[in-house]
N, C-alpha and C positions, 0 to 999 in steps of 0.2 A: 426411444429408449429417452430416459427422463435422467436429467444429469443432475450432479449433486452439486447444487453451485456453494454449497458452504464451504467446501472442502478448496474453491477456486478464489473465490473473494473474501479472501484475508487482507485481515488492514496493511501489508505493503502495495495490495492493488491501488493505485492511482483512481478515487472517484467511483468506489465499488457501485455505490448506488445508480451508478449507470446502465447496470446487467438487471437490478432487479426484479422491473414488469411488473410491479406492483404500484406504480403512477396514479391518483386520482385519472380515471378517463381509460386506465385502461381497461382491457375485454377479456372477460377468463370464460368464455365460452363449455361446456361442457362438450370434451376431447370424443365420447361414442357417439354423441350426437348428432355429429359433423358429419354429411358424406366427401365435400371439399375441405382440404383443408389447407389453406393456405400461408404464405409467409412474405410480408412486402420489407421492404426496407431500400434507407437511402444512403448510399453507400460511404459513409463519410461517418466521423465518430458522432456519440451520440448525440452531443452538445448542436450540433448541426440541424444531424437526421431528426431527432424528437421535435423539433421547432420548424420543421418544414411543415407549410399548409395542406400543399397539394397529397402528402405523404400520411398526416393527419385524416384527410377527407378519403380520402380512399380507405386509408385502413377502417374508418367511421361506415364507409359505407357499403363492404364486405360484410361487416359483423352484422348490418341489419339483414341482411340477407339468409331466411329459409338454408338449415342443411347445411351453411358453410361458417367455419371460422377463420378467423384473419390473427396471425400474430406478428410480430416483428422481431428482426434482429438489425442489428448495425455493426460499423466496421468495427471490431476492437481496437482498444489503443495499445502499445506495443507492447504493455507491462503483461497485460491479459492476453495477448498474440503468442507470445514468448511462451507461458503458461500452458497454453493450449495443448502448443507444438511439445512441450519437453514431457507433460504429462498424455499425451495422445489423447487428448477431450476434442470430440467433435463443436464447431461453431453450435452455437446453441439459441432454438428462440426465447425470446423474453418470457413470456408469459405462461408458457405450459412446461418451458424446460425443456423440450428436448430436441433432439437433431434434427440437423434441416431436412435429413434423409427419409425421416416419419411423413413428411407432408408431402400432397400430389404439384402445387406448385409454389417458383419462387420464382418473385418479381423484385426485379433492381430498378430503380430512379436513376437513370443516365443523362443527366444534367448537364453536364462539362466533357469536355471532349477528353480531356485526360482523364478524368476519373475509370475510366473502364480496368486501370489496375489496381483498382482498391476491389472491382467486383471481381475479380482474377485471385486478388487475396482471398477474401470472402467464400470464394469457393475453394479453394482449398483447404483455408481453415477447417471448411464445412466437409471435407471430405469428398469433394464429388469432381470430379472431372471435370475440366475445364471448357472443353469443346462438345457440341452437341455428336460429334461421331464416335468420341469417346464412351458418349451418355444412351448407347441403343438401348440398354437394360430398361426393364421397367423399375430398378430398382430402386431410380433415381426420380426427383419431379423434375418436371416442365421447368424448364429455366429461361424465363421470359424477361424484356425490357423494354419500359417506356420511358417518356420525359421528351424535353425537347433535343438531346442531341440525339436520341436515337428516332425523332422521326423529320431531322434535318435530315441526317445521311448516315442509314443505319451499317452502310455495309463496311466498312473498316471493323466495325465488331462483330459482323455479321456469324464469323465461325463459331462466337461463344456461345448463342444464343438458339432454343429451338424455334422463338417465335419472339416478334416485336407488339408492339400495340403503338400505332401512331396517333398521336393526339391526345385530345380530352378523354380521362381514363373513368369517369364517373358513371358513361353510362356501358362501356365496352367492357368494363370490367365483370360485371352480373351476366354481362350477356358470355362472357369467356368464361366463367363458374359453372353457368349452366350445362355448357357442351361438355365440359369437365364431367360432371355428373351424370351425362346422358352416357358416354364415352364408357366410364366406370360401372353402369349398370350394363352395358351390352358387351363389357370384357372388351374393346377395342384395342388392339397393338396402339404403339406410340405414332406409329407411321400413320397409321389411319383417324387416332385422335388427333395428330394435326393437320390433317385435309380437311377434318371439319372442320378445326379451328379458322382454318384458311380462308374460308366462306362467310366470317363475320368480317366485313368493312372494319378495316383499320388494322386486319390483323395479318402481318408480313412473315411467312416461315420462309426463311434465306433457302433451305436444303433443295426450297421445290423451284430453285430459281436459279441461273447462270450469269455467267460474265460472258461478251464475244468479245473478239479480238479488237473492236471498237471502241471496248469500255461499256456500253450497254449490258443494263441488266433485265434479262428476260426470263417468261417461264419455260422452265421444263417439261411440265408437263400441260394437258389442255384444260384441267379442271381448277385452276386457281387464276383469278386477273391480273392482266398485263400489269396495271398499275395500283397500287396501294390506297386506299382513301384515308387520308386524313379526319380522324374525329372529331368533332364539333358536340358541346354540352355546354348548355347554362350552368351559371355557377350555382351551387349549391349552400348559402353561408350556414343555413343549420349545422350542417356536418363537421363545421370547424371548431366547432365548443367539443373541446378532447383533451387531450393531456395533459397534466399539470407535475413537469416532472418535479421532483425532491432537488434538484442540484439546478443551478444557475445554467442556462441557455444559451447560445446567440443571439433570437428574439424571443428573449423571458415576459411572454406579453400574450394576450387573445390578438390576433388575428383574422380580419375578416375582409373576403375581397368583394368588393362593391363594382367590377367592371371588368370584363375580362374581353381579351382584345382591344388592339388598337388600329385606329386608322389614320394616323397623322402621316403616314409613309416615310418616315427618316430611313435614306436609303440604305445605312448601313446596316439596322434594325432588324435582326433575327427574327426574336420575338413579336413585333410588329408584323411581322409577313407572317409568321405561322400560327397565329391566333384571332384571325379574323375569320367572321363581320365582329363587331365589337359587340357583347352584350352588357347593358346596366340590371343591374337590382334593383327592384322595388324599394325605395326608402323605406316603408315601414316593416321590409324582412329585416333591411340591414339594424334599424333601431331595436328591433324586438332580438333580435339574435344578441347584438350588445349587451343589451340590459341583460339577457339572461344567462349572458354568457359571463359577462364579469361577478353575479351574484354565485355561481353555479361553480366557477375557478378559482374565484379571490383574486386573480389576478388585477395590480394598481395600474395595467398602462394597456393600452387597446392601441392596433394597426387598421388603418383603412387600405387597401392594399389594390393595387391598379398599377397596368404597367404606365399611364398617367394619372394618377386620381384628380387630378383638379380638371380632365376632361368628364369627368364624373359631376355634370352640371348641379346635383341636386348637395353636394358635396359639403356647402355652408350652410343648407338646409338642416341636414341629417346630422351634423359634425353638432353643431348648438344643439338641436332637441337632446340628443345624448349626451352634450354636456350639460344642459340643464339638469337633467333627468337624475343625474350621476352626481351633482354638484358636492354633495354631502361627503362624497367617499373617497375626495384624495386622487382623485382617476386622471391621469396624464392621456391623452391622444397623440401616435407620431404617425407621420407619414413618410415614404420612402421617396424617392428624388421626383421633383415637382416641376409642374412648368412654370415658369418663373415668368411668364405671361399672366397669367391665372392667377397669380398669388396676391391676394387684396387683404383690408381689414380683415372680412369674415373670417376669413381662412386664417387668419394670423390668430384671432379671438379663441379659433377653437382647440388651434396646437399650441397654445401660450398655456400661462396658469402658476401656479407653485412651483410645477416642475418643468418649465418652458424646455421644450426638446429641439435637439437640431433641425437646422434646414440646412436642404443640401437639393440645389440644382443644378441643371446638364444643360450648358449652353454648348457643350461638345466642342465648337471651332473658336477658335479668335477675331475671324473676319466673317464682313456679312457674307463677302460672297463666298466663302466656304461652306456659309451655313445653309446660303443658297443650294450649293452642290447636294447637299448632304438634307434638303427641304427638312432642315429642320423648325422653319416658319417662326421664326423667330427675331424680330428686329432690335438694334441696339437702344432705341425707345425703349422697348417693352422690358427689357433687362434690367436698365436702368428703375424702372419705373418697381418691378417686382422688389427687387435688391432693397430701392431705398425705403421700399413699405417695409422689410423687415426693419430693417435698422429703425424707421421713428416707431413702431410697434415694439423698439424693445429689446432687439438682437442687437448683439455683438459681436458672433464669430457666426461667418456662411460657409459652408463648403461649395466649391463648385468643381466640376467632370469635366474634361475636356479630351482631345484624341488628336494625335498627331499619325502620319500616314495616309490621310485619306487622298484617294482621288482628286490628281489636278493641284493637291497643295504645294505652296511655294513657301519659300525662308520666311518672308511676310506675311503668309496668314500663321505662323507658327509662333514668330514672337506679337501679331497680334493676340495671343494669348497674355500676353507680360503686359502690352499697352493695354488690353479691356480691363484687368484685374487692378493695375493702376489708377486706371480713368475710373472702377467705379469706387476706388478705396476713395478717390480725392471727390467724387461728386458725393458720398453719402454722408459726410463729414457734417457733424452737429454740433456746433458750440456747445460748449462744456462736458460730453463724452467724448470718450477715450476712442480713436479711430478703430472703424471695421476690421476685425483680424478676419483674414482669409483662408484655408487650407485647401489647394488643389490638389485634384488627383490627375494625374494624363497616364493615359491609357494609350498603347499602340495598337492600332486600328488594323484588325484580322477580317477579312472577307467571309463573309459568312455564306453559303449557299442558302438557296432560293431567297435571296436579294438581290437589287440590282445590281448591287459589288461584286457579285460571285466572279463575276470575271476578271476581276481588278488582281495585280499582285505587288505583293510588299517587299518591301526589303529591310531585314534587319541590320545591314551596313548604314541604312537612312533613318533609321530609329535612333542609333546610338548617338549620329551625328546631331538630330534634333534636337536629342534630349540634353547635350552640351550646350547645343545653343539655348535650350530654353533654364538648365542650372546656370550660364554667365548673367542669363537676362535679367535672372529673380535673383541674383546676389544681391542686387543693390535696391532690391526693394524694400523695406518695412514691413512687420505685421503680415507677411504673405512665408507658410508653407507648403510647400509644393514636394508631393510625392511620385516618383513612377513606376510603372509595371515593369517588371523584369522580361528582356525585350527576349532571352532565351526561350521561357514558356509561352510568351506569343506567337512567337515561332514553331514552338510544337502546336500549339491549340489549332493553327493555322494547318501546318503539314497533315496531323490528322485529321483535322476537322472535314477538309478539300480530299478527303484521301477514298482508296477503294479496298477490296478483299483482300491487295498485295501487301495490306500493313497491318494483317491479324497476327502474323507472326512476327515483328515489331514490338507490339505490343506486349505479346506473352515474352520476348524477351525482355522488355524493358522492364516489366513485372519482376521476372527473376534478377535481373541487376540489381530491384530496390528500389523501383519509380512509384511515388505515391500509398506507398505504405504507409510512410509521417506525413501527417498537415506540407501542403508544398510550400508555405512561406518558411518553416522550418527544412525542410530537406531540399529546399532548389538546387544546390550544387550536383548531391548527390543524384537525384531526379533528373539532370541536365546531362549528366554524364550518362548515366542509364540506356537515356533514351537514344543522346549520339551513339553510344555503340549500339544500340541493338539495330539502330538503322542502317550503320556501317554493315553490321553482320548480315544483315539481308541482305546487300547489296543495291540499295537504295542511296545511298549516301549523293549520288549526282542528283538526285530530287530533292532531297532537302539542301545540296548546296545553293540549287535554283530557288529555292524560297530564301535563304539569306542572301542571295544576290540580289531577288526583286523579281525573277525569270519566270518564274514558274506559275500556270495556272489553273492546271491537270488538266490539261490539255496541250500541243506545240501550238504555237502561234509564230505567223511573223511580222502580225501588223504589233505595232504598239497601241496600247486600251485607248487613247485618243482618236484611233479611227479604226474601230472592232473589223475584221473581215468576215467576211459570208462566212468562208470555213470557219471560224473560230465560235459563232455562234450556233453553226448547225452541230458541232461534237457533241458525242453523249456527253451526259455528265454522271456520276455516278450517283447520283440520287433522282434522276428522271423519272424514276419509277416511281417514287412517293407525290401523288396527289396533291397538294397542299390546296388547291383552287387557284391561287395564283397562275395565269396564265404565263409560259417563258417569253412568249411575243410580248406580253406588257412587261416585264421585267425588263428586254431588250429596248424595248423604247423608252421606260423609263433610265435606266441609263444613259443615253442620247439627250433625253433632257438635263441628266445632271452635268451632263461635259459641255451643256449649254446655260448653265446654273439656271436654269428653267424651274419653279415650284408648280407642285401638283396640291388642289387641295385637299382639307378634310373630309373626307366622304361623308362623315357623322353627321357633317355641319353645314355641309357645301352638297356641292353636282358630285355625281359616280362617277369617276375615272375608269372604268369597265375592267378593273384587276381580272377579274374574271372569276372572284370568290362565292358574290352573292348568288342560289338558285338553290335549289332544292335541296343539294347535297350538305351543303353549308350555312342556308338559312340567311338572314339579312340582319344588319345592324337596329339593335334594339337600343335606342335611345329616349330616355327617360326624361321627362319635363320638370324642371325644379319646382319643388313647391316651394310656398314662403317663406322665408327665412324669420324662424321664431326670435319674438326679441330675446336677444342674451343675459342671462340672469347674474353672470357673474362667476367671478374663478371660487375654486374653493377657498374656504376660510376651516381655517383648523379649529376644533373644538377643542379646547384646552385644559375647560375645568374637571378637576380632579374631586369625583364627589364619591367614590367609592372604590378599593383595591380588594384585590381576591388575591389569596397565594395558593397558588394550586402546585399539589406534590405528585407527581407524574413519577410512569414507569420506561424504560426504554428497550425495551427488551426484544430477540428475533433479527429480523432484517433492519430493524430503524436503528441497531448499532450500528450499520455503516452509512449510515445517514450524516456529515458531517455536523460541528456545530452551526458554522454561519448560514446553512444549511435549512437548519433548521429554526433559526429566526427567522427566515422566507417562510417556514410553514405554518409557523404563529401567528406572520402576519394576515398570510392568506386564510390560513383559519379562521382568524376573527371576522375577517370580511366574509366568507363565506355561513358565518354565525349570525350572520346582522348583530354582531356584542356592538354596544355604542363605547366604543375605545375612544379614549380621551389621547390626542395629540399633542406632540411639543411644537414648539412656537419655530418660530426662524424659516428659513430660505427655503431648505428641507425638511417640514414638518414629517414627523415621524410618528407612528404610534407607539403610547405609551406600553411595553411589553419588557420586564425584564428577566433574564434568566440568571438564574443566581450564580455558574458556574460552568463554564464549559467542560463537556465532555469527549476526554480523547477516542477518534473513530474505533470503534473494532469495540469497544467497551458498551456493556450490558448495565442496565441502572435500575433498581427498584427506587430511588429517593432523589428525582430530581425536582426541582423547585424553579416556580416561574412565576412574576406577578404583572396584572392584570387592573388595570387604572380605566375605569369608568366614566363615561359625563351625566349617565342617570346612574339613578338605585333599582338593582335589580336584586330578586330571589335568590340565592341562593342557591339551591336547588337547580332554578331555572337556567340561571351560569352552567352550571354542570351539567346540565341534561344538553344544553347548547352546542358544548364544547366537546363534549362526547361526542355529538352525535357528526362532528367535520373530524375527530382526531383519528390519525391509522390503528389501526388495531394491535399492532404491537406498542403503541402508547396509551398504555391504559390511566387511565388518572384515580389515581387511589387516596386522595382527600383533596378536598376544597374548603380553606379557611378564609372567615373575614378578617383583614387586617385593619386598623386607623387608616384611614391616607393620608397620614403626615407622619406616620411612623416611620423607623427606619427601612429603607428596603432589604430584601434577605442578602441580596450582594453585596451590600457592607456589615450584616451582621455574621455572615459566616466566617466561620472557625476552624470546624475539623471536618472532618468522611470519615466513613467508615466504608472498606473494602471486602470482599471473598475472593484470594486471589489463589488461583489453581495452579502448583510447582510439580514438577516433575524432576528424577534425576535417571542417571545412569545406571547407579550403583546401586545394591539393596539399602538400605538402614532403617536400623527400629525404629519406631514409635521413640523410645528412652532416649536417643540419638537427639530425634527432629524437637524433643523437648529444651534438653540441654542448649542447645542453638539455640532455641527462643527466647533461653533464662541467661544463656550468657550476653543473646543485643540486651535483652531489658535488664539487667543489671548493671549495664558498659555506662558509662556517663559522657562516651566520648566516640565516635562512629563519623569519620570524617569523609569526605566525599570533594575532590574537586572540581570544579566548575569551573567553565570558561565563560566569561561573557559575552554580549555581543560586540563587542569594541576589542575582544583578542586577549582581556585581561583574564588572568587566573583567581580564582577568588575560593578559597575554603570555606565550607559549610556542613557543620556538627548534623549528621543526619539522624541521629539520637534524639536531637533537642527537638524536634519535631515527630516524634513518636509517641502517643501515649498510652495503646494499646495493643499490647500481641499477641496470639492464641493459637492456639494447632486446632480444628474444629473434628478433623479427620484425616486418616493418614490407611492407604491401601494401595499396594499394588504398584511401591515406587511414587506414589503422587499424592503429595498434602494438600490440604485447604488451610489456607491459614485464615484468620480474622485479625483486620487492625484500625487503629485508627490515628489517622495523624493529622496534620496541619493543613487545610486546604484554605486561604486568603487567599482573595485577589489580587494583594502587592507581589505576588508571587511569593509565599514561602507557603509551599505545599511539602508535602510526601507522597510522592508517585510510588507505583508497585514497582516499578521498576528499581526503584531506590530501596524499598526494602529488600529487595533480592539483592543486593548490592551490598546492604549490611550483613545478610545470611552468608552470602560468598567469604565476606571478610574473616567472620567468625569462626564458618566450618571448614574454608579451605577449599572449598567443591563446586564445582559451576554447575548453578542451576538452572532450570528451564521454567518458563513462565508461559504458561501455556492458554488462562483462560483472569478474564478481569471483570469482575464485576461491583458496582458501584453499591453498597445497601441503602446510605442513607446519607444525606448533608447536615449536618451540626449547626445550627445558628443559635450565637452569643445570646442572653437573655435579652431584650430591647431595653 
């Protein structure tokens, strides 16, 4: 069933453009031509989900498959979630606007231990039962999860999913689609279909496995694998070019993966263990994807993504070539947290420029001994050299990430964080420059499955003490801002992340009590209380208290972590049935090396240390040798010549009325980039395109008379300009007229005097057309109709609204509904007559309460220049 979203997405819904499904890059495949219909979701609010690279890649890949379509949905914000519940409207897919139960398969990205409550919230909103046992009917789609947390330890979440897709999804999802298509053709039952899916390497069907008393997960039938293989796929950068949301997202840029996997061997790092082997992308593929993607999307920023970007040896050459090719387009490159030991002038060149992006390094530990324990592979000299290079190349602010609670850590190691920052700040002083500013993030280490530290235990009591130790030590250090991760949430992550199937009722109950349905950083206290109550009700408080005390490991042990017992190593772990390729014996050996502060090399660039990954199932490291670094042609120099100005009159109708003003500004910027128009830029440190919208239009209001000015550095034919713009404008933003105006003439923003509106007004009681005419006449004959305005400072100011009205007429009246036309002040100095103020005047004259049901701005009226 198709949802009438116009009844849901009314102006009181915050950021309604989240839910339109009509962004650039959205795919709308014919429903009736598809044999298999997917919905993929990243179970967070739209701003997070729509900018997640993995989500975009898999969405694009499935939609390239014949006879398959893929739509999207995201976690609704609380306002829409409440409206869905009160109207009993099921959660819908964005592109087709159909109920999720209309689809064959619904997939969730489970990338975070505590994100499962958001998945339960979405299933409930979709009116789909939460557990696989309740979904035996073929009426419901298959529900599955993928992502890092699902791959790491699927057991706490096994009750909620029909199956899990473990590892990389690029190749396994099309295989799943083919099996489902065949199953539908053969009218297989859900049980039989899942048995077929279980034969695909990487597919884990929890109902076909039981848990022994000792905690081992074993098959309950002979025709499924004992261990489930993690899938490995090469990066596919071409599929990264995708969605261009109307609203600003968390990663509001083009993101392209340059290297998948990391072999540094940091012992705390689960992604580094779960993504091996390392696979580099060919430089030409990256360069061509970025160049094409920037032109197709209109983004003014791109990011090169990897667990360790600096380990992609071709990074300086690739980055320099891209910057050279896009030099005239004001494009910025950003990189995630980098290896500080590889940061040099070549990398500084490609991330610097007019809009210098921030720099983030992750030393992780404050002393050399602790960095050796965790196998960070970073010396104090390398740390200093990298940060000093950043300062010499113009940066005055740097972010650093550290962890506390690592195995074998002492108070001296903790205080070493402060000493390291103080030392860096002192050593990086440059005469005549202000001292380097640091933003420090201190996170609480939580042991993760499939890492050497998976046997380690943590203590929230110790976290609290060490955080206080750091706060006191940082107190006297200027130029440093330190942030700390919430200890309670870290404990929950550990408790869930290393748990077993007993935790399913805990997750279910925590969701019922309010955990996770709002963003964690806004809802931390409520979420913590919900989790704690759910744990207590499940009778697992003893287990959680041991996490708080630092005594729990996922199984009982009588030996301290410094001398692991044989029984500790032999005890089954809830995730042992997941075959990641890394041998458990190697993890045990590496833990012993950590206790001795012994380091192991990076096997991508040094000798193999036999972790077990490389072979037929997972492949081998693929390292691309770096090409020569091209000569850097310099940073973007804004072209500020103003040779021509076009004034464009356009409409904003249909669903574009739900795109706000700031998002419209961003849309115009991307439109001129995609259209390759020679736009003029302002000067200064942050040059921007000379695009001037005459007046902001209220969210939810349609219009057929908006105005925007474009200033160009080259003279264009007016028809060519209009055609280029129309090719990139959304269909609900028709271009009505284009005129050339003198480049030095007064801007439309300053010329704006009045606006003409059509407003639709209703009443509860029936009044004749004559009565309405009398009300309007009385308003027009009045010299004063006052309104008390409260200023931003809280002061009262009386405004004569009648002075702002120059025309008012009744266009039509039928069925208690009047359509009025008015012309009123509309100047950007704040002298405006809003439709709601016209209603206020009429209510004062009539003594009747009126309902304003629709607003349409007919035109903007400019003064003669």
